[in-house]
C-alpha atoms as one frame of an Amber mdcrd trajectory, in Angstrom:
protein
  99.031 128.580 187.694 100.772 125.277 188.470  97.914 124.495 190.866  95.377
 125.186 188.114  97.224 122.823 185.767  97.418 120.086 188.390  93.735 120.419
 189.259  92.729 120.164 185.610  94.621 116.880 185.264  93.406 115.428 188.585
  90.712 112.766 188.853  89.507 113.305 192.434  89.840 116.092 195.009  90.633
 115.485 198.700  90.335 118.574 200.932  91.604 118.534 204.547  90.982 121.595
 206.702  93.619 121.523 209.464  93.758 123.890 212.441  96.557 125.829 210.775
  95.563 126.025 207.113  96.518 128.602 204.536  93.717 130.769 203.176  95.198
 129.971 199.755  94.070 126.355 200.239  90.505 127.634 200.589  90.947 129.389
 197.258  92.185 126.104 195.777  88.985 124.438 197.008  86.909 127.105 195.265
  88.895 126.613 192.058  88.353 122.838 192.223  84.616 123.400 192.593  84.698
 125.726 189.585  86.512 123.049 187.525  83.663 120.608 188.041  84.695 118.695
 191.162  81.420 118.192 192.999  80.521 114.625 193.906  84.227 113.805 193.408
  85.256 115.868 196.468  86.016 114.351 199.869  86.295 117.025 202.576  87.465
 116.646 206.172  87.909 119.239 208.930  89.977 119.026 212.088  88.134 119.846
 215.299  89.295 123.208 216.587  89.849 124.741 213.165  88.736 128.341 212.824
  85.391 129.462 211.508  84.671 128.732 207.875  84.275 131.879 205.834  83.277
 132.969 202.363  82.911 130.322 199.662  84.057 127.520 201.978  81.219 128.230
 204.432  78.688 128.344 201.599  79.697 125.076 199.884  81.258 122.964 202.641
  78.422 122.896 205.166  78.997 119.424 206.636  82.614 118.172 206.351  83.718
 114.985 208.118  85.344 115.864 211.468  88.546 114.371 212.928  90.949 114.979
 215.834  94.235 113.113 215.294  96.252 112.113 212.238  95.539 108.425 212.870
  91.836 109.175 212.989  92.182 111.225 209.811  93.735 108.328 207.865  91.050
 105.928 209.079  88.275 108.284 207.995  89.893 108.883 204.577  90.058 105.141
 203.928  86.389 104.764 204.826  85.271 107.724 202.722  87.280 106.628 199.670
  85.691 103.177 199.901  82.203 104.616 200.404  82.612 106.990 197.451  83.855
 104.164 195.237  87.018 105.990 194.190  88.858 103.846 191.657  92.553 104.261
 190.729  91.714 103.124 187.193  89.223 105.985 186.707  90.000 109.312 185.057
  87.654 112.257 184.686  89.661 113.365 181.648  89.944 111.876 178.161  91.381
 108.354 178.118  92.407 105.975 175.341  91.376 102.307 175.349  94.310  99.910
 175.975  93.791  98.020 172.691  93.273  99.033 169.069  90.719  97.708 166.595
  91.008  97.218 162.815  88.567  98.287 160.146  88.923  95.152 157.986  89.454
  97.284 154.876  87.292  99.819 153.044  87.457 102.519 150.394  88.157 105.991
 151.670  87.646 109.202 149.706  88.746 112.700 150.635  90.265 115.843 149.116
  93.329 113.823 147.968  91.383 111.140 146.086  90.149 107.594 146.753  92.054
 104.473 147.853  91.416 101.175 149.612  92.706 101.174 153.192  92.734  99.077
 156.304  92.873 101.332 159.347  93.810 100.909 163.006  91.398 102.713 165.341
  91.681 103.973 168.935  88.670 104.488 171.198  88.729 107.800 173.083  86.412
 108.066 176.091  85.132 111.083 178.002  84.288 109.907 181.538  82.948 113.247
 182.713  79.276 113.457 183.669  79.088 117.234 183.478  81.180 118.297 180.469
  81.471 117.496 176.773  84.895 117.506 175.120  84.207 120.113 172.438  86.387
 120.396 169.348  88.467 117.260 169.968  91.298 116.892 167.440  93.965 114.200
 167.138  97.402 114.604 165.555 100.442 112.392 165.053 103.124 114.306 166.929
 106.304 112.281 166.350 107.698 108.962 165.098 110.461 106.852 166.606 112.204
 104.951 163.796 113.807 101.472 163.983 117.171 103.260 164.338 115.966 104.772
 167.626 115.806 108.313 166.238 112.617 110.231 167.106 111.480 112.624 164.386
 108.630 115.136 164.184 105.744 113.837 162.112 105.787 115.044 158.508 101.968
 115.124 158.633 100.472 117.005 161.588  97.047 117.387 160.033  93.956 116.516
 162.054  93.098 112.811 161.869  89.758 111.335 160.799  87.099 110.423 163.367
  85.483 107.103 162.443  81.943 107.287 161.086  81.951 111.076 160.704  82.821
 113.394 157.841  84.828 115.840 159.891  88.266 115.872 161.485  87.040 117.610
 164.637  84.642 115.920 167.048  82.650 116.627 170.199  82.851 113.701 172.635
  79.731 113.849 174.770  79.721 113.091 178.524  80.058 109.379 179.361  80.604
 108.448 175.709  83.350 107.433 173.281  84.480 108.132 169.732  86.942 106.214
 167.524  89.750 107.900 165.611  91.708 106.417 162.672  95.350 106.452 163.798
  96.985 105.094 160.628  96.252 102.970 157.569  97.868 100.504 155.171  97.109
  99.814 151.490  97.292  96.552 149.514  99.541  98.108 146.844 102.033  99.876
 149.177 104.120  98.702 152.129 103.837 102.200 153.576 101.874 103.600 156.521
  99.435 106.410 155.738  97.389 108.893 157.745  93.800 109.877 156.940  94.342
 113.539 157.723  93.524 117.070 156.634  96.935 117.517 154.983  96.280 118.619
 151.398  99.022 116.587 149.661  98.209 114.926 146.314  98.786 112.064 146.127
  98.724 111.391 149.854 102.271 110.863 151.136 103.096 108.022 153.546 104.542
 108.681 156.996 106.542 105.409 157.000 107.993 103.709 153.908 109.975 100.713
 155.218 109.160  97.598 157.203 110.308  97.735 160.814 109.369  98.568 164.416
 108.083 102.093 165.009 106.597 104.117 167.858 103.948 106.634 166.833 103.186
 109.322 169.430  99.787 111.026 169.299  98.203 114.012 171.034  94.507 114.793
 171.430  93.312 118.292 172.302  89.810 119.293 173.387  88.415 122.505 174.855
  88.753 122.702 178.684  90.441 119.269 178.879  94.157 118.614 179.418  95.905
 117.096 176.379  95.810 113.322 176.066  99.129 111.783 174.982  99.701 108.155
 174.030 102.095 106.031 171.978 101.381 103.166 169.578 104.058 100.552 168.904
 103.780  99.407 165.284 105.413  96.276 163.903 105.137  96.827 160.123 105.554
  93.598 158.108 104.265  93.947 154.568 105.173  91.826 151.541 103.822  91.372
 148.036 103.726  87.994 146.296 103.235  86.894 142.682 100.497  86.904 141.528
  99.759  90.016 143.553  98.098  89.004 146.816  98.002  91.349 149.760  99.847
  89.904 152.754  99.652  92.099 155.822 100.980  90.762 159.139 101.464  94.161
 160.730 100.656  94.560 164.403 100.200  97.487 166.764 100.020  98.033 170.538
  99.018 101.141 172.456 100.583 102.813 175.502  99.161 105.875 177.226 101.607
 108.519 178.383
């Protein structure tokens, strides 16, 4: 089952059929094909290897041949370049390296209405063959200015931007934005726009300072996406009341 987990989180699949190769490796190839690795497979076969049987014979009709290890490495380099494999690519869900801000708007839900400015993360599904059904995002934990990491007091599903629901299907080769947290002009606190039925909505952070917010996104048949947002909360209120918000946030994928 470790192999299944590793294959699910992999971006490309390189298969090398040596002269002495375990039959279990052939089963791994079949599993990779089942998990959607098609055009993303590079397959090589050493001259003198035994006859291909079963699924391997059916799918792998024309692998690239090689004799020596040096020749193998040369052919891999050429095939990777020809296929356009990119170390920055992932076939799983990925989060954009920067956040965007809403600029402020009224938001209404089951807990009431309030004016918020939200920070949004773009989540992309790079797969060509699979939609990320039922994608949900939660705030998992918070690291406080003291250095203590605490479980989030609100683990409700977070709001997807531009949609009424808190669960979203991310179609192949497309993106969706999720509201990670929000601030209000009349509170120095950080809030979540979540499914938690607390009235009034309770903040997750109540003091200025430097925080790390750790998020998790789950979607059917995709490995979890984990990332952390560093938040520098700097809120102050002047007289007469004017909203001054110099807060900043940076994102880091796990």
